[in-house]
C-alpha positions in Angstrom: 14.0 -18.6 24.9 10.5 -18.1 26.1 7.8 -16.8 23.9 5.0 -14.6 25.1 2.0 -13.4 23.1 0.6 -10.0 23.8 -2.6 -8.7 22.3 -3.3 -5.0 22.1 -6.9 -4.3 21.5 -7.4 -1.1 19.5 -11.1 -1.0 19.7 -13.8 -2.8 21.7 -16.7 -0.6 21.0 -20.3 -0.6 19.7 -20.9 -0.4 16.0 -22.0 3.1 14.8 -24.3 2.7 11.8 -22.5 0.5 10.9 -18.9 1.7 11.5 -16.9 2.6 14.6 -13.8 4.6 15.4 -10.5 3.1 16.4 -10.2 4.0 20.1 -6.6 2.9 20.6 -5.1 2.3 24.0 -1.5 3.3 23.7 0.5 1.4 26.4 3.5 3.0 28.1 6.7 2.0 26.3 8.6 -0.8 28.1 12.0 -2.4 27.7 12.1 -6.0 26.8 14.7 -6.7 29.5 14.1 -10.4 29.9 15.2 -11.3 26.4 11.9 -12.9 25.4 10.5 -12.6 22.0 7.3 -10.6 22.1 4.6 -10.7 19.4 2.2 -7.8 19.5 -1.0 -8.2 17.4 -3.1 -5.1 16.7 -6.7 -5.9 16.0 -9.9 -4.1 15.2 -12.9 -5.2 17.3 -16.5 -4.4 16.7 -19.1 -5.4 19.4 -16.4 -7.4 21.0 -15.6 -9.6 17.9 -12.4 -9.3 16.0 -13.2 -8.3 12.4 -9.7 -7.6 11.1 -6.1 -8.1 12.2 -4.4 -4.8 11.4 -0.7 -5.6 12.0 1.6 -7.9 13.8 5.0 -6.9 15.1 7.7 -9.0 16.7 10.1 -7.4 19.2 13.4 -9.1 20.0 15.6 -9.0 23.1 16.3 -5.6 24.4 14.2 -3.7 21.9 11.7 -1.2 23.2 8.4 -3.0 22.9 6.3 -0.2 21.3 9.0 1.9 19.7 8.1 2.3 16.1 5.3 -0.2 16.5 2.6 2.0 15.3 2.5 4.0 12.1 0.0 6.5 10.8 -2.6 3.8 10.3 -2.7 2.8 13.9 -2.7 6.2 15.7 -5.4 6.6 18.4 -7.2 9.2 16.3 -7.5 7.2 13.1 -11.2 6.7 12.3 -12.8 3.9 10.4 -14.8 5.7 7.7 -17.0 4.8 4.8 -15.1 5.3 1.6 -17.9 4.7 -0.9 -21.3 3.0 -1.4 -21.7 1.1 -4.7 -25.1 0.0 -5.9 -28.1 0.1 -8.2 -31.8 0.1 -8.2 -34.6 1.5 -6.1 -36.7 -1.6 -5.7 -38.8 -1.4 -8.9 -39.3 -4.7 -10.7 -37.8 -3.2 -13.9 -34.5 -2.4 -12.0 -33.3 -6.0 -12.6 -32.3 -4.9 -16.1 -29.3 -3.1 -14.5 -27.8 -6.5 -13.4 -25.4 -8.3 -15.6 -21.9 -9.8 -15.3 -20.5 -6.6 -17.0 -22.5 -4.0 -15.0 -20.6 -1.3 -13.1 -22.3 -0.4 -9.9 -20.4 2.8 -9.3 -16.8 4.0 -9.2 -14.6 6.6 -7.5 -11.0 7.9 -7.9 -8.7 7.6 -4.9 -6.5 10.7 -5.1 -3.7 10.9 -2.5 -4.1 8.5 0.4 -3.8 4.7 0.7 -7.1 3.2 1.7 -6.8 0.3 4.2 -10.0 -1.7 3.7 -11.4 -3.0 6.9 -14.8 -4.4 5.8 -17.4 -4.5 3.1 -21.1 -4.8 3.9 -23.4 -5.8 1.0 -27.2 -6.1 1.0 -29.8 -6.7 -1.6 -33.1 -4.9 -1.3 -36.7 -5.7 -2.3 -35.9 -9.2 -3.2 -38.2 -12.2 -2.9 -35.8 -14.3 -0.9 -34.1 -16.3 -3.6 -32.1 -13.5 -5.2 -28.3 -14.0 -5.4 -25.2 -12.3 -6.7 -21.5 -12.4 -6.4 -19.7 -9.1 -6.3 -16.1 -8.0 -6.8 -14.4 -4.7 -5.9 -11.3 -3.9 -8.0 -8.9 -1.0 -8.8 -6.5 0.1 -11.4 -4.8 3.3 -12.6 -7.5 3.4 -15.4 -11.2 2.6 -15.0 -11.8 -1.1 -15.8 -8.1 -1.5 -16.8 -6.7 -4.8 -17.8 -4.2 -4.8 -14.8 -6.9 -4.5 -12.2 -6.3 -5.8 -8.7 -9.2 -7.5 -7.0 -10.1 -7.0 -3.3 -10.7 -10.8 -3.1 -9.4 -13.5 -5.3 -12.9 -15.1 -5.2 -15.9 -12.9 -5.6 -18.1 -12.4 -2.5 -21.5 -14.2 -2.6 -24.5 -12.1 -1.6 -27.8 -13.6 -0.7 -29.0 -11.5 2.1 -32.2 -9.4 1.9 -32.3 -6.5 4.3 -29.6 -7.5 6.8 -26.5 -7.7 4.6 -23.3 -9.8 4.4 -20.2 -8.6 6.2 -16.8 -9.4 4.7 -13.7 -8.6 6.8 -11.0 -10.8 5.3 -9.3 -9.8 2.1 -6.6 -11.0 -0.2 -5.6 -7.4 -1.1 -6.7 -4.9 1.5 -4.7 -1.7 0.6 -5.9 0.5 -2.3 -3.0 2.7 -3.4 -3.4 6.4 -4.3 -4.0 7.3 -8.0 -6.4 4.4 -8.6 -9.9 4.1 -10.0 -12.0 1.8 -7.8 -15.2 0.0 -8.9 -17.7 -2.8 -8.2 -19.0 -5.4 -10.5 -21.0 -8.7 -10.2 -19.2 -11.5 -12.1 -21.8 -14.0 -10.9 -25.4 -13.4 -12.0 -28.1 -16.1 -12.0 -31.0 -15.6 -14.5 -34.3 -15.3 -12.7 -32.6 -14.5 -9.4 -31.6 -10.9 -9.9 -32.4 -8.4 -7.1 -34.1 -5.1 -7.7 -31.6 -3.1 -5.7 -28.1 -3.5 -4.2 -26.0 -1.5 -1.8 -22.3 -2.3 -1.2 -20.5 -0.2 1.5 -16.7 -0.1 1.5 -15.1 1.1 4.7 -11.7 1.3 6.4 -8.9 3.6 7.5 -7.3 6.3 5.4 -3.5 6.3 5.6 -2.4 9.9 5.1 0.6 10.7 3.0 3.4 11.9 5.3 
């Protein structure tokens, strides 16, 4: 049996400060009449570069290639939106007191939708070039609960002043409804604390059907 790989690009668009909408191209349904196994990979592209693989479907012999292939997450109108911006500080030298391995840099409650995280952009501000942190975004049904799920198994290192670090690969990318979401910095180095931090969490909102 032959195997063919088919890539369906959902978005190949310019970044819009700094997020972009998913402009999906929905192909005309076709019948897999040759009996080949088709693998369709749906990806998110920003400025021509793949930043996240959304979903992979395999269609077997005789199955309509696109029937049932897209759910509410992958509809042409689904936008990539900013869910929340975590952070601290305004750049004053005294703002470093806000930084510790137990500090909470903001939180929000996700009510009814599942949040598919596409990317995180984190930037330190007003640093001297040697500042560094590691950050972790987590969620649980109670704020700072003992059963928290981490976005990444390993905390994300941040050492960028002004430009920011982009993370688009996650160990747990779906935040269920009914969860508190927060950001902390488990890795803090004495003498290398920034005076401000911004962490933007963005993705697609999967509506409850």
